[in-house]
C-alpha positions as CSV (number, residue, x, y, z in Angstrom):
1,X,20.1,-2.1,-8.9
2,X,18.8,1.0,-7.0
3,X,15.1,1.2,-6.3
4,X,13.2,3.1,-9.0
5,X,9.6,4.2,-9.0
6,X,7.7,2.9,-12.0
7,X,4.8,4.7,-13.6
8,X,1.5,3.5,-12.3
9,X,-0.5,4.9,-15.2
10,X,0.4,2.3,-17.8
11,X,-1.4,-1.0,-18.3
12,X,0.3,-4.0,-19.8
13,X,-1.6,-5.1,-22.9
14,X,-2.2,-8.8,-22.2
15,X,-4.4,-10.9,-24.5
16,X,-6.4,-12.1,-21.5
17,X,-7.0,-8.7,-20.0
18,X,-10.8,-8.1,-19.4
19,X,-12.7,-4.9,-19.1
20,X,-13.1,-3.7,-15.5
21,X,-16.9,-4.1,-15.5
22,X,-16.8,-7.6,-16.9
23,X,-14.1,-8.6,-14.4
24,X,-16.1,-7.3,-11.5
25,X,-19.2,-9.1,-12.6
26,X,-17.2,-12.4,-13.0
27,X,-15.7,-11.9,-9.5
28,X,-19.1,-11.4,-8.0
29,X,-20.5,-14.5,-9.8
30,X,-17.5,-16.6,-8.6
31,X,-18.0,-15.5,-5.0
32,X,-21.7,-16.2,-5.2
33,X,-21.1,-19.7,-6.7
34,X,-18.5,-20.4,-4.0
35,X,-21.0,-19.4,-1.3
36,X,-23.7,-21.5,-2.8
37,X,-21.5,-24.6,-2.9
38,X,-19.9,-24.1,0.4
39,X,-16.7,-22.5,-1.1
40,X,-13.3,-23.9,-1.7
41,X,-12.4,-23.6,2.0
42,X,-9.5,-21.7,3.6
43,X,-6.0,-22.1,2.3
44,X,-2.9,-22.5,4.3
45,X,-0.5,-19.5,4.7
46,X,2.0,-21.4,2.6
47,X,-0.5,-21.3,-0.3
48,X,-0.3,-17.5,-0.4
49,X,3.1,-17.7,-2.1
50,X,3.2,-19.7,-5.4
51,X,5.8,-20.3,-8.2
52,X,4.3,-19.5,-11.6
53,X,5.5,-20.4,-15.1
54,X,4.3,-19.5,-18.6
55,X,2.1,-22.6,-18.8
56,X,0.2,-21.9,-15.6
57,X,0.1,-18.1,-15.8
58,X,-3.4,-17.8,-17.0
59,X,-4.7,-20.3,-14.4
60,X,-2.6,-19.2,-11.5
61,X,-2.5,-15.4,-12.1
62,X,-5.2,-14.2,-14.5
63,X,-8.0,-16.4,-13.2
64,X,-7.0,-16.0,-9.6
65,X,-7.0,-12.2,-10.0
66,X,-10.8,-12.3,-10.3
67,X,-10.9,-13.1,-6.6
68,X,-7.8,-11.6,-5.1
69,X,-5.1,-9.1,-6.2
70,X,-2.0,-11.1,-7.4
71,X,1.4,-9.5,-6.9
72,X,4.1,-10.8,-9.3
73,X,7.7,-10.9,-8.2
74,X,10.0,-11.2,-11.2
75,X,13.3,-12.6,-9.9
76,X,16.4,-14.7,-10.8
77,X,18.8,-16.7,-8.7
78,X,21.8,-14.6,-9.7
79,X,20.1,-11.3,-8.7
80,X,21.3,-10.1,-5.3
81,X,18.6,-7.5,-4.7
82,X,16.0,-10.2,-5.5
83,X,17.4,-12.1,-2.5
84,X,16.5,-9.2,-0.2
85,X,13.1,-8.4,-1.7
86,X,11.8,-11.9,-2.2
87,X,11.7,-12.9,1.5
88,X,10.2,-9.6,2.4
89,X,7.3,-10.0,-0.1
90,X,6.8,-13.6,1.1
91,X,6.6,-12.4,4.7
92,X,4.1,-9.6,3.8
93,X,2.0,-12.1,1.8
94,X,1.5,-14.1,5.0
95,X,1.1,-11.1,7.2
96,X,-1.6,-9.6,4.9
97,X,-3.5,-12.8,5.5
98,X,-5.1,-13.4,2.1
99,X,-5.6,-9.8,1.0
100,X,-3.2,-10.5,-1.9
101,X,-1.5,-13.6,-3.5
102,X,2.2,-13.5,-4.3
103,X,3.3,-15.2,-7.6
104,X,7.0,-15.6,-8.1
105,X,8.3,-15.8,-11.7
106,X,11.9,-16.9,-12.4
107,X,12.8,-14.8,-15.4
108,X,15.5,-17.1,-16.6
109,X,13.0,-19.9,-17.0
110,X,10.1,-17.6,-18.3
111,X,11.6,-15.2,-20.8
112,X,8.3,-14.8,-22.7
113,X,6.6,-13.5,-19.6
114,X,9.5,-11.1,-18.9
115,X,9.2,-9.8,-22.5
116,X,5.4,-9.5,-22.3
117,X,5.6,-7.3,-19.2
118,X,8.3,-5.2,-20.8
119,X,10.8,-5.8,-17.9
120,X,14.2,-4.3,-18.4
121,X,15.7,-5.0,-14.9
122,X,14.9,-7.1,-11.8
123,X,13.6,-7.4,-9.3
124,X,10.5,-6.0,-10.8
125,X,7.1,-6.2,-9.1
126,X,3.7,-6.0,-10.9
127,X,0.2,-6.7,-9.8
128,X,-2.8,-8.2,-11.7
129,X,-6.2,-7.1,-10.5
130,X,-9.3,-8.5,-12.2
131,X,-7.2,-9.3,-15.3
132,X,-5.5,-5.9,-15.4
133,X,-1.8,-5.7,-15.0
134,X,-0.2,-2.8,-13.2
135,X,3.5,-2.0,-12.7
136,X,4.2,-1.3,-9.0
137,X,7.9,-0.8,-8.4
138,X,11.4,-1.9,-9.4
139,X,14.4,-2.7,-7.2
140,X,14.7,-3.6,-3.5
141,X,12.3,-0.8,-2.2
142,X,12.0,0.0,1.5
143,X,9.4,-2.0,3.4
144,X,7.4,1.1,4.3
145,X,7.0,2.0,0.7
146,X,6.1,-1.5,-0.2
147,X,3.4,-1.7,2.5
148,X,1.9,1.6,1.3
149,X,1.8,0.4,-2.3
150,X,0.2,-2.9,-1.3
151,X,-2.4,-0.9,0.8
152,X,-3.3,1.1,-2.3
153,X,-3.5,-1.9,-4.5
154,X,-5.8,-3.7,-2.1
155,X,-8.0,-0.7,-1.9
156,X,-8.3,-0.5,-5.7
157,X,-9.2,-4.2,-5.8
158,X,-11.9,-3.7,-3.2
159,X,-13.4,-0.5,-4.5
160,X,-13.2,-1.0,-8.2
161,X,-13.6,-4.7,-8.6
162,X,-15.1,-6.0,-5.3
163,X,-12.1,-8.2,-4.6
164,X,-12.2,-9.2,-0.9
165,X,-9.3,-11.6,-0.8
166,X,-9.2,-15.3,0.1
167,X,-9.8,-17.0,3.5
168,X,-6.7,-18.3,5.3
169,X,-6.5,-21.1,7.9
170,X,-4.1,-19.8,10.5
171,X,-3.1,-23.3,11.6
172,X,-4.1,-25.9,9.0
173,X,-2.5,-28.6,11.2
174,X,-4.9,-27.9,14.1
175,X,-8.5,-27.5,12.8
176,X,-10.5,-25.0,14.9
177,X,-7.5,-23.7,16.7
178,X,-7.4,-20.0,17.1
179,X,-4.1,-18.0,17.0
180,X,-2.8,-17.1,20.5
181,X,-3.5,-13.5,21.5
182,X,-0.5,-11.4,22.2
183,X,-1.2,-9.3,25.3
184,X,-0.7,-5.6,24.8
185,X,2.2,-4.0,26.7
186,X,1.8,-1.5,29.6
187,X,1.8,1.6,27.3
188,X,-0.5,3.8,29.4
189,X,2.5,5.7,31.1
190,X,4.3,6.1,27.8
191,X,1.2,7.4,26.0
192,X,0.4,9.8,28.8
193,X,4.0,11.1,28.7
194,X,3.7,11.6,24.9
195,X,0.4,13.4,25.2
196,X,1.8,15.7,27.9
197,X,4.8,16.5,25.7
198,X,2.4,17.2,22.8
199,X,0.3,19.6,25.0
200,X,3.5,21.4,26.0
201,X,4.5,21.9,22.4
202,X,7.5,19.6,23.0
203,X,7.2,18.0,19.6
204,X,10.5,16.2,19.5
205,X,9.8,14.7,22.9
206,X,6.3,13.6,21.9
207,X,7.6,12.1,18.6
208,X,10.2,10.0,20.5
209,X,7.7,8.9,23.1
210,X,5.2,7.7,20.5
211,X,8.0,6.0,18.5
212,X,9.0,4.1,21.7
213,X,5.5,2.6,21.9
214,X,5.4,1.8,18.2
215,X,8.8,0.1,18.4
216,X,7.2,-2.5,20.6
217,X,3.7,-2.4,19.2
218,X,3.7,-1.2,15.6
219,X,-0.1,-1.3,15.2
220,X,-0.9,0.7,18.3
221,X,-3.6,3.1,17.0
222,X,-3.2,5.8,19.6
223,X,0.5,5.9,19.1
224,X,0.2,6.0,15.3
225,X,-2.3,8.9,15.5
226,X,-0.3,10.8,18.1
227,X,2.9,10.4,16.1
228,X,1.3,11.7,13.0
229,X,-0.1,14.7,14.9
230,X,3.2,15.5,16.6
231,X,5.2,15.3,13.4
232,X,2.7,17.6,11.6
233,X,2.7,20.2,14.4
234,X,6.5,20.0,14.5
235,X,6.8,20.7,10.8
236,X,4.5,23.8,10.8
237,X,5.8,25.3,14.1
238,X,8.4,27.4,12.4
239,X,6.6,28.1,9.2
240,X,5.6,31.6,8.0
241,X,2.0,30.9,6.8
242,X,1.9,33.9,4.4
243,X,5.2,33.0,2.8
244,X,4.3,29.3,2.5
245,X,1.0,30.0,0.8
246,X,2.5,32.6,-1.6
247,X,5.2,30.1,-2.6
248,X,2.6,27.4,-3.2
249,X,0.5,29.8,-5.3
250,X,3.4,31.0,-7.3
251,X,4.8,27.6,-7.9
252,X,2.0,25.0,-8.5
253,X,4.5,22.5,-9.8
254,X,6.8,22.7,-6.8
255,X,6.0,19.5,-4.8
256,X,7.8,20.8,-1.6
257,X,5.8,24.0,-1.7
258,X,2.5,22.2,-2.1
259,X,3.4,19.8,0.7
260,X,4.2,22.7,3.1
261,X,0.9,24.4,2.2
262,X,-1.0,21.1,2.7
263,X,0.4,20.9,6.2
264,X,-0.8,24.4,6.9
265,X,-4.2,23.6,5.4
266,X,-4.6,20.6,7.7
267,X,-3.5,22.4,10.9
268,X,-6.0,25.1,10.0
269,X,-8.9,22.6,9.7
270,X,-9.1,22.7,5.9
271,X,-8.9,19.0,5.5
272,X,-10.4,18.6,2.1
273,X,-8.1,21.4,0.8
274,X,-5.0,19.7,2.2
275,X,-6.0,16.3,0.7
276,X,-7.1,17.8,-2.7
277,X,-3.8,19.8,-3.0
278,X,-1.7,16.7,-2.5
279,X,-3.8,14.5,-4.8
280,X,-3.4,17.2,-7.5
281,X,0.4,17.2,-6.8
282,X,0.5,13.4,-7.3
283,X,-1.5,13.8,-10.6
284,X,0.9,16.5,-11.9
285,X,4.2,14.8,-11.1
286,X,6.2,11.6,-11.7
287,X,9.1,9.7,-10.2
288,X,10.5,10.8,-6.8
289,X,8.3,14.0,-6.7
290,X,5.1,11.9,-7.1
291,X,6.2,9.5,-4.5
292,X,7.1,12.3,-2.1
293,X,3.6,13.9,-2.4
294,X,1.9,10.5,-2.1
295,X,3.8,9.6,1.1
296,X,2.9,12.9,2.7
297,X,-0.7,12.4,1.8
298,X,-0.7,9.0,3.5
299,X,0.9,10.6,6.6
300,X,-1.9,13.2,6.7
301,X,-4.5,10.4,6.5
302,X,-3.0,9.1,9.7
303,X,-3.6,12.5,11.4
304,X,-7.3,12.5,10.6
305,X,-7.9,8.7,11.0
306,X,-8.8,6.0,8.5
307,X,-12.5,5.9,9.4
308,X,-13.1,9.6,8.5
309,X,-15.2,9.9,5.3
310,X,-12.9,12.7,4.1
311,X,-10.0,10.2,4.2
312,X,-12.1,7.6,2.4
313,X,-12.9,10.1,-0.4
314,X,-9.3,11.2,-0.7
315,X,-8.0,7.6,-0.9
316,X,-10.4,7.0,-3.8
317,X,-9.2,10.1,-5.5
318,X,-5.6,9.1,-5.0
319,X,-6.3,5.6,-6.4
320,X,-7.7,7.2,-9.5
321,X,-4.6,9.2,-10.3
322,X,-2.2,6.4,-9.4
323,X,-3.9,3.7,-11.3
């Protein structure tokens, strides 16, 4: 089965689905009660991945979704793409360290759940946030796309429902032990070379230099920012601004035209215009076009930086049109 984007606009009609305001209130009450009583304590990393059946669905998924987003992986033993996607989702559940819980549902043993979610093919991945079920994607999607989808899901859980995740004990076998710190590599020379290439308008050279750092240290913030900037400048270098803007104005439904114009907006310092243009493109479109616009918007967020209030506002706007 080939990866296929699923609409994020629909909501599965479950009998136990609660209104958003009520769910948020209950989540806040649950956290307050846990704090008053000392809480349930941290869980082990292994507890972030659970097998769920029809009998335990309300307890393990719907009730838990009041404290943490629950991602549901619908799979079967005979499904080859499931064997690729399942281990990846399990690894990400541990890596995200309690920001979401992964529930695995064997569709052969739980046909009722499969029918209730309207699943026509597997693997299929849904999420339940504060009792509300949302389709995420179908098929063995690329890891980068899955990470971006999870980030959006977690943001919605935090901003709309106040879900802050669950505490995780990094080493339940050794109480009080802290995870070993991994020393950062000697990246100063590589980063300096990348910055020099960027200043000289050698965008391919700068891109490669930043990628060299990220290959060894994927979370390096300076390299992530530099790469996003170098890729943006490389894209607009050969553009005819007047032609690009005319194309975007004449063809508001053309995603590629809007993306090109958004790149120019950002380079010209019109940050809100760039973000607003792409949020609108996401709202107007579906399928591959929608995903293309969404991914470019996330790339532009990297150029500005996650702490910028304009990025925060645009993320909220994006979440509204996606969910």
